[in-house]
Structure formats: structure tokens, C-alpha cells
N, C-alpha and C positions, 0 to 999 in steps of 0.2 A: 924609839919614841919619835913621832913626827914633829917637824919644826913648826913653831908658831907662825901663823900667817903674817906676811909683811904688812906693816902699818904704812898707809899712804900719808906722806907729809904734805899738807895743803897750805898754800898762801892764798889769802882772800884780799882783793882790792876793790873798794867801792866807796865813792865819795859821800854817799848817804849813810850817815852814822847808824841810823835805825836799821836799815837793811843789812849793813855790814855786820852789826851786832847779832841780828837774828840769824844770818847765814852761819856765823861763827858758832853760835850756840846750838843750832839745829844739826849742823854737819859734825860737830864734835860728839854728838850723841850717836852718830852712825858707826857701826862696827868697822874697825880697820881704818878709820880716818882720824888724823890728828892735825888740828889747825896750829901751824907753827908761826904764822905771822898774819896780821890784819892791819891794812893800811888804807889811806883815804885818797891817794892819787897815783897816777901812773909812774911818776919819777920815783916815788917812795917804793912802789912795787918792784921796780927794777933793782933798786938798792938793796931791799930786804931779800929779794930772791938770790942775789949774789951772796948775801951773808948766810942765809938759812938753807940754801940748796934744796928747795921743796921738790917733791915728785910731780906735783900738779899745781898750777897757778890758776885761780878762778878770778877773772878780770871783768869788771864792768866795762861796757863799750865806751861810754862817754864819761870821762873823768877830767879834772883839771890837771895842768902841767903836761900830761901826755895821755892821750886816750888809750883805750884797751889794746887796739891794734899796734899803735906805736910802742906801748909798753911791752907787748908781746915780742915785737921785733928786737927791742933792746935786751929783754930777758933771754930769748932764745939764742942770741949771739954770744952770750957769756955763760949760760947755765944749761946743763943737760936736764931738761924738764919738759913737761907737757903743758899746754895752755888751753883753757876753756874760756870762751867769751860768753858773757850773759848780757842781754839787752832787753829793754822794754819795747823798743821800736825797731823791728828788723827792716832797715831800709834796703831797698834793692841796690846792689852794687857793693855793699859792705862785705857780704860773704866772700866775694871774689878777692877783695883785699885781704881778708882774714886768711884765706887759703894760701895766698901768695906769701903771707907772713909765717906760714907753717903752723897755724893754729890747728889744734887737734879736735876741738869741740866748739859748737856754736849753738846756744840754747836761749829761749826766751826767759825773762825773769819770772814769768808765771809758772815755771816748772816747779812742781812740788819738791820739797827737800829730799824725800826718799828717792825720787826719780833722778834728781840732780846728783845724789850720792852714787847712784848706779852709773851715771855718765862719767863721773870722776873715776870710778873703779875701772870702767871699760877703757877710758883714755889712758890711765896709768898702766894698763895691761897692753897698750899698744894699738888700740882700736880708735879709729876716727869716728866721731858722732856729730852729725848735723841734723838739727830738728827738721822733720819732714816738711812742715809748713814753711819754714824759712827757705829750705832748698827749693820748694815749688815756686815761691815768690821770686827767687833769684833766677830761675830758669825762664820766667816770663818777663823779666825786667826789660825796660825800654833801653835801647842803646843810647849812649851819650852823644848829643849832637854838637857838643862844644869842643873847641880846639884846646890844646894844652895851655896856651897863653890865656885864653878866656877863663879856663879853670883856675889858673894861678891867680888872676885878678879877683875872681869870686871868692877864692879861699881866704884871701886877706880881707875881703869885704865882710866876712863874718866877725871881724874884730872891730875895734874902735878907731882903726887907722883911717886917715884921710886919703883921698886919691893921690895927693902928692907923696904921702908916706908910702903908699903901695908902689908908686912909680920908683921911688928911691930904693925900695926893697928889691924890686924886679930889675933895677938898672935900666929903666925905660923912661921916656918922656911922659909927662902927665897926660898930654893929649893922646898919646898912643894907648895908655891905660884906659882913658875914657872911651876910646873907640872899641877896645876889647869888651868893656863893660856894657856899652850900648848894644853891641852885637849879641852878647849873651842875653841881655834883657829881651831883645827882639825874638831870639830863638826860643826863649822860655816863656814868652808872653808875660813878662814881669813888669811891674810898674816902677820898680826901683832896683838899684844894685843889691840892696840888702834882701829884697824879696827874691831876686834871682839867685843869690847866694844860698838862701834858705831852701829853695827848690832843689838846687844842685846837691845840697847837704842831705836833704830828705831822700833823694835818689841814690845817695851813696857815691856820687861822682867826685866829691871833694872831701877832704878831711883836714882838720886844723893842723897847722905846723906848730912846733914847739915854741912856747912863749907867747902865743897869741891869746889875747883876752877875748874869749868867745861869748856870743850871745847864748842864752840858756832857754830858748823858747821850746826846745824839744829835748827830752832827756833820753839817755841811752838805756 
């Protein structure tokens, strides 16, 4: 008698309750997939992955506490699993960071549930899957013109921190931080540090650090 096919244990993380519930319901109907955990932020995803040991983790790119890539990094450092990132906006540069974090799949949120199930099965079997449109965008992405220090200053500018707060966090003088921000604004043709930070975020050149209170103008 042949053995029953292995069931893929799936963890889902998305901070939008309606989407998370729909994904859980639809993917639970797919043959060979069992949803073992459903959470609303990246930190909870890492904690539940350690508890449940899923075969695949399906993570939203932009979540509170820790985004999908940061959550993937935490999860893959402690659990033998695979990670698929889903996103509404495939920003150039994000795919590179995802691959550096050893993510196995990267797909848009517009992917139909049955196709997403096929990606989950492929990833669980050891295949890497990158949505062709996202891959094409990444290949034509503009190179980042900013220095590491300018990127650091902009990353914190996506929070509610003041320039002095950013300077304290980076262990720099406030005037030095203002110079970095001014230089970044000039390079990106931005009218404010917040606009420059948003441009850099859209391009995938920066990602939020843990604990930052982020703006929510664009969802992952």
C-alpha cells in the first residue's frame, strides 16, 4: 500500500485580518495543505513558527513589529522551514533583500489562491519561485545613489522621530544628520526628509528597523 501524501504545514502572517482570514480559509481547502498558525505581525510569526515548526511560512511583506523580510530572517535562523513573501506593491530592491534573507518564494497578493497553493507546494518540495513580473522589475531597478549613512537617516525618518532622536540613535551630531538628510533630499529631488524617505522605501533601498512606528502610506 502506498503511503499517504505528506501534508504541508503552513503558517500565515498578515496584519490585515480580512486578508489573513480569507487566505487561511481558501488555502485550508487545498489538497495537502494544513494551516497550523495564523498571526497578524512579524514578531508573532517568528514566535509561532518556533512553536509549530511549519513546512512553509507565508508572510506579508509589510507588517507591524517586524516586516516580512525581517520576520523571515528571524524564522529561518531558528526553524527549518521555507518562506514565501506576498506583497501588494513589488518595490524595486526588495527582491534582492528577500533573496539575501534566503526567502524561497516572492509573489504578488493578486495571485489566485489555487496558484498560490501551487507555489507553496513547489517551495515545500525545494523549488524557488519568483513571480516573473517582480523578477523583471528587479532586473531593471535603478541603482541606489545614496550612501549608507544617508540611508540610515532616511530609514529613521519614516518614523515619528525628530532629527535629534535620529542623531541619538545613530550616535551622530544633529547637524551631521541634517547634512545627510539634505544630501539625500537633493539626490532624490525631494521636498522634505519624509518625502525622500518614502521615495527610498518605494525603491526598496531602506526597510524599517525593529520598534519603529512607521508611516502607512503604502501597504505591502
